[in-house]
C-alpha positions in Angstrom: 87.5 148.4 355.2 87.2 152.0 354.9 90.4 154.1 354.3 91.1 156.7 357.0 91.0 160.6 356.1 94.1 161.9 355.1 94.9 165.6 355.4 96.8 167.2 352.5 99.9 168.1 354.6 100.4 164.3 355.1 99.5 163.4 351.6 102.2 166.0 350.3 104.8 164.2 352.6 104.0 160.8 351.2 104.4 162.1 347.9 107.9 163.4 348.6 108.9 160.2 349.6 107.8 158.4 346.5 108.7 160.8 343.9 111.8 160.4 342.1 112.3 163.1 339.6 115.6 164.7 339.1 115.2 168.3 337.7 119.0 168.6 336.6 118.8 165.4 334.5 114.8 165.9 333.8 114.3 162.1 334.7 112.3 160.2 337.3 108.5 160.4 338.6 106.7 163.4 339.1 103.3 164.2 340.7 100.6 164.9 338.2 97.0 166.2 338.1 94.6 164.6 335.8 91.6 166.4 334.4 88.7 165.2 332.0 87.1 167.0 329.2 84.9 166.0 326.5 86.9 164.6 323.3 85.0 167.5 321.0 86.6 170.3 323.2 90.3 168.9 322.9 91.1 171.5 320.5 89.7 174.4 322.3 91.4 173.0 325.4 94.9 173.2 323.5 94.5 176.6 322.6 93.6 177.7 326.1 96.7 175.7 327.5 99.1 177.6 324.8 97.4 181.0 325.7 98.0 180.2 329.5 101.4 179.3 329.0 102.4 182.2 326.9 101.0 184.3 329.9 103.0 182.7 332.3 100.1 180.7 334.2 101.3 177.1 334.1 103.6 175.4 336.2 105.7 174.1 333.5 105.8 173.4 329.8 104.8 170.0 329.9 101.4 168.3 329.2 99.8 165.3 328.1 96.6 165.2 326.0 95.6 161.5 326.2 92.5 160.5 323.8 89.7 158.1 325.2 91.1 154.4 325.6 94.5 155.7 326.9 95.5 154.0 330.2 97.1 156.3 332.8 98.4 154.7 335.9 95.8 152.0 335.8 92.8 154.6 335.0 91.5 154.1 331.1 90.0 157.5 329.7 86.6 156.8 329.0 85.0 156.9 325.6 84.1 160.3 324.6 86.5 161.9 326.8 90.0 163.3 326.6 92.4 163.0 329.7 94.7 166.2 330.5 97.9 165.4 332.8 99.5 168.4 334.1 102.5 168.7 336.3 101.6 169.6 340.0 103.2 172.3 341.6 103.7 170.3 344.9 106.6 169.1 343.0 108.6 171.9 344.6 107.7 170.7 347.9 108.7 167.1 347.3 112.0 167.9 346.0 112.6 170.6 349.1 111.7 167.5 351.5 114.1 165.5 349.7 117.0 168.1 350.1 116.6 168.1 353.7 115.3 171.4 353.8 112.7 172.4 356.5 109.6 173.1 354.4 106.1 173.6 355.8 103.3 173.5 353.0 100.8 176.1 354.2 98.0 176.0 351.7 96.3 176.8 348.5 93.8 179.3 347.2 93.2 182.5 345.0 95.7 185.0 344.1 94.9 188.5 342.9 97.0 189.4 339.8 97.0 193.0 338.6 99.2 193.8 335.3 100.8 190.1 335.5 102.1 191.0 339.0 100.7 188.8 341.8 99.4 191.2 344.6 97.8 189.2 347.2 96.0 185.8 348.3 92.3 186.6 348.6 91.3 183.2 350.1 93.4 180.3 351.3 92.7 176.7 352.5 95.4 175.4 354.9 96.6 171.8 353.9 96.8 170.7 357.6 93.0 171.4 357.8 91.7 169.6 354.8 91.2 166.5 353.1 90.4 167.9 349.6 92.8 170.0 347.4 92.1 173.6 348.1 92.7 174.7 344.4 90.2 172.1 343.2 87.7 173.7 345.5 88.1 177.2 344.3 87.8 176.0 340.6 84.5 174.1 341.4 83.2 177.2 342.8 83.7 179.0 339.7 86.1 181.7 341.8 88.8 182.3 339.1 89.1 184.6 336.4 91.9 183.1 334.6 90.6 184.1 331.1 90.7 188.0 332.1 94.4 187.3 333.2 95.2 186.1 329.8 93.4 188.7 328.1 94.1 192.0 329.9 96.9 190.7 332.7 94.5 191.1 335.5 92.2 189.2 337.3 92.1 186.0 339.9 94.4 182.8 339.5 94.7 179.7 341.9 98.2 179.4 343.7 99.8 177.8 346.7 102.2 178.8 349.2 104.8 176.9 351.6 107.3 178.4 354.0 111.1 177.2 354.5 113.7 178.1 357.2 115.7 181.1 356.1 118.9 179.2 356.8 118.1 177.1 353.9 117.5 180.2 351.5 120.6 179.3 349.4 119.7 175.5 349.1 116.1 176.5 348.2 117.2 178.8 345.4 119.3 176.1 343.9 116.1 173.6 343.8 114.3 176.6 342.3 117.1 177.3 339.7 117.0 173.4 338.7 113.3 173.6 338.3 113.2 176.6 336.1 116.1 175.2 334.0 114.0 172.0 333.6 111.1 174.1 332.2 109.2 174.9 335.4 107.6 178.4 335.1 105.2 178.6 338.1 107.2 180.3 340.8 105.0 183.3 341.9 107.0 185.0 344.4 109.7 184.6 347.0 109.2 186.3 350.1 111.9 187.9 352.5 112.8 186.1 355.9 109.9 187.0 358.8 108.1 188.8 356.2 104.2 187.9 354.9 104.3 187.1 351.4 101.2 188.0 349.3 99.2 188.7 352.5 100.1 185.5 354.1 102.1 185.6 357.5 104.7 183.0 358.1 106.6 181.8 361.2 109.5 183.4 362.6 112.6 182.8 360.9 110.8 181.5 357.8 110.2 182.8 354.3 107.4 182.1 352.0 107.4 180.9 348.5 104.4 180.9 346.1 103.7 179.0 343.2 100.9 178.9 340.5 98.6 176.3 340.5 99.1 173.2 338.4 95.3 173.3 337.2 95.2 177.0 336.3 94.7 176.1 332.6 91.8 173.6 333.2 90.3 176.5 335.3 90.6 179.0 332.5 89.1 176.2 330.2 86.1 175.8 332.5 85.5 179.5 332.8 84.4 179.4 329.0 81.3 177.2 330.2 82.7 174.1 329.0 82.8 170.6 331.2 85.7 169.6 333.0 86.3 167.4 336.0 89.7 167.9 338.0 91.7 165.6 340.0 94.6 167.3 341.7 97.5 165.2 342.9 96.4 162.0 341.0 99.6 160.0 341.4 103.1 159.7 340.3 104.1 159.5 336.5 107.4 159.4 334.7 108.3 162.6 333.2 109.3 161.1 329.9 105.7 160.5 329.2 104.9 164.1 329.1 105.1 166.2 325.8 106.1 169.9 325.3 102.8 172.3 325.2 104.3 173.4 321.9 104.2 169.8 320.5 100.2 170.0 320.3 
């Protein structure tokens, strides 16, 4: 029996119910992305990840580089390949849901950056209208220039945006502060109530929160002409399995 199509906004809600991450204690399960690269390219990937993190283009300071044969949530990394697990920026949405905050994940797309300052979304796909992760689509189209941002501070990265009711502003900032203290570095910008954020309008009495896409380093890796396969929102994994980027 075939599974029915599932739109991304519904999948995000399901992840929120299943995720157990506590950023204060830094324990529990988190939503992760899984990418595959060729084993021979692992050292190049590690360097790009470190450069991306130093530039502020990673969701967090945690990552897994898994050699072939490693089993990840039932999936075995094939011979000749390396698996890379990164934390998904939609962890934020899940935490907001769990706190009872009225949050509406809007969508993901491309963000223009100038001198390391995010200026505007230049393309966006809304979660309620797609069954495929928007950021994965943008990466597959070769629409990013993250390498340019690493080198010069200007270019195009991936990002996503959600809106929260303005009455929850203090609770939202508590969640953001907890995430930042736990090593999350992916907040692009927080908008004022009733004001568009990076060119994306919000509903009345809501404010926007923009985050960096969790697979930005992989996009930068692909920009070098190397092969990579990206699977966003692959599943849930305990945060204790992740290592610091600096440990590689």
